[in-house]
N, CA and C atoms as a LAMMPS dump frame, in Angstrom:
ITEM: TIMESTEP
0
ITEM: NUMBER OF ATOMS
306
ITEM: BOX BOUNDS ff ff ff
-5.0000000000000000e+02 5.0000000000000000e+02
-5.0000000000000000e+02 5.0000000000000000e+02
-5.0000000000000000e+02 5.0000000000000000e+02
ITEM: ATOMS id mol type element x y z
1 1 1 N -5.332 0.396 10.738
2 1 2 C -6.645 0.834 9.928
3 1 3 C -6.802 0.235 9.17
4 2 1 N -7.848 -0.016 8.163
5 2 2 C -8.365 -0.089 6.934
6 2 3 C -8.546 0.704 6.236
7 3 1 N -7.672 1.016 5.046
8 3 2 C -8.486 2.173 4.063
9 3 3 C -8.953 1.599 2.715
10 4 1 N -8.741 0.079 2.156
11 4 2 C -9.336 -0.149 1.219
12 4 3 C -9.777 -1.421 1.552
13 5 1 N -11.169 -1.676 1.259
14 5 2 C -12.214 -3.152 1.686
15 5 3 C -12.583 -3.291 0.659
16 6 1 N -12.014 -4.583 -0.689
17 6 2 C -13.424 -4.923 -1.567
18 6 3 C -12.88 -5.964 -2.095
19 7 1 N -13.852 -6.718 -2.712
20 7 2 C -13.73 -7.65 -2.936
21 7 3 C -14.152 -7.51 -4.773
22 8 1 N -12.627 -8.484 -4.954
23 8 2 C -12.176 -8.291 -6.641
24 8 3 C -13.533 -9.247 -7.294
25 9 1 N -13.662 -8.777 -8.585
26 9 2 C -14.663 -9.405 -9.191
27 9 3 C -13.926 -10.354 -10.478
28 10 1 N -12.928 -9.712 -10.681
29 10 2 C -12.122 -10.338 -12.042
30 10 3 C -11.661 -11.49 -11.668
31 11 1 N -11.788 -12.312 -12.057
32 11 2 C -10.777 -13.872 -12.099
33 11 3 C -9.264 -13.238 -12.226
34 12 1 N -7.918 -13.717 -11.834
35 12 2 C -6.78 -14.001 -12.11
36 12 3 C -6.289 -14.127 -10.856
37 13 1 N -5.025 -14.407 -11.338
38 13 2 C -3.785 -14.938 -10.388
39 13 3 C -3.037 -14.12 -9.925
40 14 1 N -2.783 -12.954 -10.02
41 14 2 C -1.938 -11.946 -9.604
42 14 3 C -2.059 -10.634 -9.467
43 15 1 N -2.114 -10.03 -8.329
44 15 2 C -2.296 -8.782 -8.03
45 15 3 C -1.561 -7.72 -7.681
46 16 1 N -1.249 -6.858 -8.441
47 16 2 C -0.462 -5.455 -8.158
48 16 3 C -0.94 -4.294 -7.696
49 17 1 N -0.729 -3.601 -6.438
50 17 2 C -0.689 -2.422 -6.347
51 17 3 C -0.246 -1.115 -6.539
52 18 1 N -0.759 -0.23 -7.05
53 18 2 C 0.158 0.757 -7.314
54 18 3 C -0.105 1.922 -6.446
55 19 1 N 0.813 2.776 -6.033
56 19 2 C 0.845 4.401 -5.516
57 19 3 C 1.71 5.095 -5.653
58 20 1 N 0.999 6.719 -5.505
59 20 2 C 2.127 7.45 -5.406
60 20 3 C 2.678 7.412 -4.169
61 21 1 N 4.002 7.69 -3.649
62 21 2 C 4.735 8.3 -3.077
63 21 3 C 5.61 9.717 -2.619
64 22 1 N 5.31 10.128 -1.458
65 22 2 C 5.716 11.739 -1.454
66 22 3 C 7.006 11.365 -0.713
67 23 1 N 7.941 12.336 -1.35
68 23 2 C 9.358 12.561 -0.258
69 23 3 C 8.799 13.542 0.815
70 24 1 N 9.626 14.094 0.925
71 24 2 C 10.027 15.057 2.484
72 24 3 C 9.323 16.211 2.299
73 25 1 N 8.497 16.185 3.058
74 25 2 C 7.668 17.707 2.984
75 25 3 C 6.967 18.565 3.948
76 26 1 N 7.608 19.042 4.34
77 26 2 C 7.385 20.538 5.339
78 26 3 C 6.188 20.436 6.34
79 27 1 N 6.438 19.986 7.496
80 27 2 C 5.186 19.665 8.052
81 27 3 C 4.33 18.621 8.016
82 28 1 N 4.409 17.657 7.461
83 28 2 C 3.592 16.805 6.922
84 28 3 C 4.252 15.132 6.855
85 29 1 N 3.529 14.475 7.07
86 29 2 C 4.027 13.361 7.67
87 29 3 C 4.089 12.119 6.07
88 30 1 N 4.844 11.956 5.348
89 30 2 C 5.165 10.863 4.502
90 30 3 C 5.502 9.945 4.152
91 31 1 N 5.701 9.12 5.196
92 31 2 C 6.007 7.545 5.629
93 31 3 C 4.609 6.701 4.973
94 32 1 N 4.834 5.984 4.376
95 32 2 C 3.632 4.786 4.115
96 32 3 C 4.075 3.639 4.722
97 33 1 N 3.492 2.73 5.082
98 33 2 C 3.226 1.385 5.928
99 33 3 C 2.021 0.697 5.721
100 34 1 N 2.438 -0.424 4.552
101 34 2 C 1.257 -0.821 4.169
102 34 3 C 0.93 -2.588 4.571
103 35 1 N 0.668 -2.841 4.129
104 35 2 C 0.172 -4.835 4.016
105 35 3 C -1.142 -5.127 3.513
106 36 1 N -0.73 -6.177 2.949
107 36 2 C -1.755 -6.63 1.671
108 36 3 C -2.299 -8.267 2.284
109 37 1 N -3.496 -7.45 2.682
110 37 2 C -4.316 -8.695 2.854
111 37 3 C -5.265 -9.359 1.63
112 38 1 N -5.069 -11.027 1.688
113 38 2 C -5.643 -11.427 0.307
114 38 3 C -6.402 -12.76 0.971
115 39 1 N -7.533 -13.042 1.15
116 39 2 C -8.36 -14.016 1.54
117 39 3 C -8.363 -14.199 2.948
118 40 1 N -8.16 -12.925 3.856
119 40 2 C -7.577 -13.057 5.415
120 40 3 C -5.999 -13.675 5.668
121 41 1 N -5.706 -13.405 4.897
122 41 2 C -3.913 -13.75 4.849
123 41 3 C -3.198 -12.719 4.188
124 42 1 N -2.384 -12.457 5.305
125 42 2 C -1.596 -11.286 5.004
126 42 3 C -0.391 -12.021 3.614
127 43 1 N -0.169 -11.486 2.777
128 43 2 C 0.791 -12.201 1.679
129 43 3 C 1.837 -11.073 1.115
130 44 1 N 1.667 -9.223 1.761
131 44 2 C 2.75 -8.948 1.312
132 44 3 C 3.007 -7.433 2.091
133 45 1 N 4.327 -6.752 2.343
134 45 2 C 4.25 -5.396 2.887
135 45 3 C 4.852 -4.825 2.251
136 46 1 N 5.018 -3.791 2.694
137 46 2 C 5.199 -2.602 1.862
138 46 3 C 5.799 -1.211 3.05
139 47 1 N 6.965 -0.801 3.156
140 47 2 C 7.239 0.519 4.229
141 47 3 C 8.045 1.603 3.132
142 48 1 N 7.797 2.621 3.559
143 48 2 C 8.495 3.971 2.815
144 48 3 C 9.134 4.863 3.806
145 49 1 N 9.959 5.141 3.683
146 49 2 C 10.399 6.351 5.105
147 49 3 C 11.305 7.146 3.94
148 50 1 N 11.162 8.208 3.211
149 50 2 C 11.437 9.509 2.41
150 50 3 C 12.873 9.923 3.235
151 51 1 N 13.858 10.395 2.25
152 51 2 C 14.902 11.05 3.001
153 51 3 C 14.917 11.926 1.897
154 52 1 N 16.365 12.907 2.125
155 52 2 C 16.431 14.092 1.471
156 52 3 C 16.423 13.909 0.043
157 53 1 N 17.299 12.858 -0.363
158 53 2 C 17.147 12.18 -1.78
159 53 3 C 16.339 11.771 -2.866
160 54 1 N 15.201 11.616 -1.496
161 54 2 C 13.458 10.963 -2.401
162 54 3 C 13.079 12.758 -3.194
163 55 1 N 12.564 11.277 -4.395
164 55 2 C 12.124 13.051 -5.057
165 55 3 C 11.02 13.724 -4.72
166 56 1 N 9.725 14.458 -4.985
167 56 2 C 9.001 15.023 -4.995
168 56 3 C 7.828 14.142 -4.42
169 57 1 N 7.836 13.375 -5.689
170 57 2 C 6.458 12.731 -5.947
171 57 3 C 7.284 11.585 -6.579
172 58 1 N 6.916 10.081 -6.399
173 58 2 C 6.632 9.026 -7.454
174 58 3 C 5.434 8.2 -7.657
175 59 1 N 5.49 8.479 -8.942
176 59 2 C 3.556 8.261 -9.258
177 59 3 C 3.473 6.728 -9.703
178 60 1 N 2.627 6.271 -9.66
179 60 2 C 2.554 4.847 -10.384
180 60 3 C 3.816 3.922 -9.788
181 61 1 N 3.781 3.977 -8.301
182 61 2 C 5.464 3.079 -8.035
183 61 3 C 4.335 1.605 -7.464
184 62 1 N 5.068 0.589 -7.904
185 62 2 C 4.388 -0.722 -7.132
186 62 3 C 4.737 -0.601 -6.129
187 63 1 N 3.671 -1.147 -4.905
188 63 2 C 4.172 -1.385 -3.597
189 63 3 C 3.851 -2.502 -3.023
190 64 1 N 2.722 -2.91 -3.74
191 64 2 C 1.991 -4.191 -3.338
192 64 3 C 1.735 -5.46 -3.92
193 65 1 N 2.137 -6.509 -4.24
194 65 2 C 2.082 -8.175 -5.275
195 65 3 C 1.41 -9.106 -4.563
196 66 1 N 0.857 -9.973 -5.183
197 66 2 C 0.395 -11.142 -4.648
198 66 3 C 0.58 -11.877 -5.705
199 67 1 N 0.775 -12.926 -6.311
200 67 2 C 1.707 -13.746 -7.015
201 67 3 C 1.11 -15.758 -7.085
202 68 1 N 0.947 -15.885 -7.61
203 68 2 C 0.86 -17.221 -7.908
204 68 3 C -0.949 -17.544 -7.302
205 69 1 N -1.863 -16.771 -7.207
206 69 2 C -3.198 -16.741 -6.416
207 69 3 C -3.824 -17.819 -7.207
208 70 1 N -5.045 -18.64 -6.557
209 70 2 C -5.748 -19.052 -7.625
210 70 3 C -6.648 -18.694 -8.408
211 71 1 N -6.738 -18.726 -9.413
212 71 2 C -7.938 -18.071 -10.491
213 71 3 C -9.124 -17.906 -9.936
214 72 1 N -9.42 -17.05 -8.794
215 72 2 C -10.599 -16.802 -8.598
216 72 3 C -11.167 -15.489 -8.406
217 73 1 N -12.327 -15.254 -7.36
218 73 2 C -12.449 -13.967 -7.029
219 73 3 C -11.642 -14.075 -5.406
220 74 1 N -11.376 -12.86 -5.196
221 74 2 C -10.184 -13.131 -3.755
222 74 3 C -10.967 -11.316 -2.826
223 75 1 N -10.96 -11.696 -1.658
224 75 2 C -11.465 -10.423 -0.658
225 75 3 C -10.189 -10.09 -0.733
226 76 1 N -9.766 -8.769 -0.794
227 76 2 C -8.455 -8.061 -0.578
228 76 3 C -8.927 -6.512 0.11
229 77 1 N -7.96 -6.293 1.336
230 77 2 C -7.7 -5.428 2.057
231 77 3 C -6.454 -4.699 2.182
232 78 1 N -5.967 -3.472 2.038
233 78 2 C -5.072 -2.835 2.583
234 78 3 C -5.237 -1.97 3.618
235 79 1 N -4.202 -2.535 4.302
236 79 2 C -4.017 -1.642 5.443
237 79 3 C -2.752 -0.651 5.726
238 80 1 N -2.858 0.159 6.637
239 80 2 C -1.926 0.612 6.755
240 80 3 C -1.66 1.229 8.173
241 81 1 N -0.783 0.964 8.471
242 81 2 C 0.132 0.835 10.001
243 81 3 C 0.28 2.611 10.515
244 82 1 N 0.358 2.853 11.475
245 82 2 C 0.708 3.934 12.516
246 82 3 C 2.285 3.526 12.578
247 83 1 N 2.935 4.577 12.591
248 83 2 C 4.34 4.884 13.189
249 83 3 C 4.608 5.927 14.405
250 84 1 N 5.608 5.495 14.776
251 84 2 C 5.839 6.651 15.728
252 84 3 C 6.438 8.034 15.341
253 85 1 N 6.47 9.021 15.486
254 85 2 C 7.107 10.843 15.45
255 85 3 C 7.182 11.323 16.443
256 86 1 N 8.389 11.352 17.139
257 86 2 C 8.711 12.459 18.468
258 86 3 C 7.703 11.447 19.537
259 87 1 N 7.494 10.122 19.844
260 87 2 C 6.704 9.718 20.72
261 87 3 C 5.075 9.851 20.29
262 88 1 N 4.772 10.434 19.094
263 88 2 C 3.221 10.381 18.687
264 88 3 C 3.04 9.365 18.02
265 89 1 N 2.107 8.943 17.929
266 89 2 C 1.499 7.775 16.759
267 89 3 C 0.757 8.595 15.601
268 90 1 N 1.359 8.312 14.635
269 90 2 C 1.218 9.322 13.066
270 90 3 C 0.006 7.923 12.153
271 91 1 N -0.568 8.615 11.458
272 91 2 C -0.823 7.607 10.618
273 91 3 C 0.165 7.616 9.16
274 92 1 N 0.03 6.618 8.684
275 92 2 C 0.721 6.281 6.813
276 92 3 C 0.169 6.849 6.132
277 93 1 N 0.977 7.869 5.104
278 93 2 C 0.288 8.776 3.92
279 93 3 C 0.189 7.629 3.323
280 94 1 N -1.204 7.386 2.477
281 94 2 C -1.468 6.489 1.448
282 94 3 C -2.553 7.307 0.335
283 95 1 N -1.331 6.882 -0.955
284 95 2 C -2.266 7.663 -1.623
285 95 3 C -2.092 6.868 -3.182
286 96 1 N -3.303 6.005 -3.304
287 96 2 C -4.04 4.786 -4.207
288 96 3 C -3.594 5.361 -5.474
289 97 1 N -3.392 5.002 -6.536
290 97 2 C -2.928 5.092 -7.312
291 97 3 C -3.827 3.891 -8.378
292 98 1 N -3.476 2.823 -8.244
293 98 2 C -4.621 1.843 -8.796
294 98 3 C -3.94 0.078 -8.368
295 99 1 N -5.089 -1.077 -8.946
296 99 2 C -4.494 -2.123 -8.203
297 99 3 C -4.81 -2.611 -9.898
298 100 1 N -4 -3.673 -10.129
299 100 2 C -3.897 -4.514 -11.291
300 100 3 C -3.916 -6.006 -11.213
301 101 1 N -5.11 -6.806 -11.752
302 101 2 C -5.622 -7.51 -11.32
303 101 3 C -5.426 -8.571 -12.785
304 102 1 N -4.39 -9.859 -12.777
305 102 2 C -4.69 -10.57 -14.004
306 102 3 C -4.196 -11.757 -13.643
């Protein structure tokens, strides 16, 4: 499932994606499983599985990065992946904060 599909218009060689991560919350799925696609190629993945020691929320957490790209405009997608809970497919939680491109 594609959550964000945009063409970045600011040239740069590094891309960083920040999200809010959620800890355990009753009756709510809070796992996050993401892949960063730049110009059609997978460049980074991120997996977050909270446990009882996780804070309720972690804001502006760096989840994905692409470094050393060619200094030009890039087509960027952030993909969210489903995972199994008690044998059923559940969607990942993504709380997008911002992307930094430089």
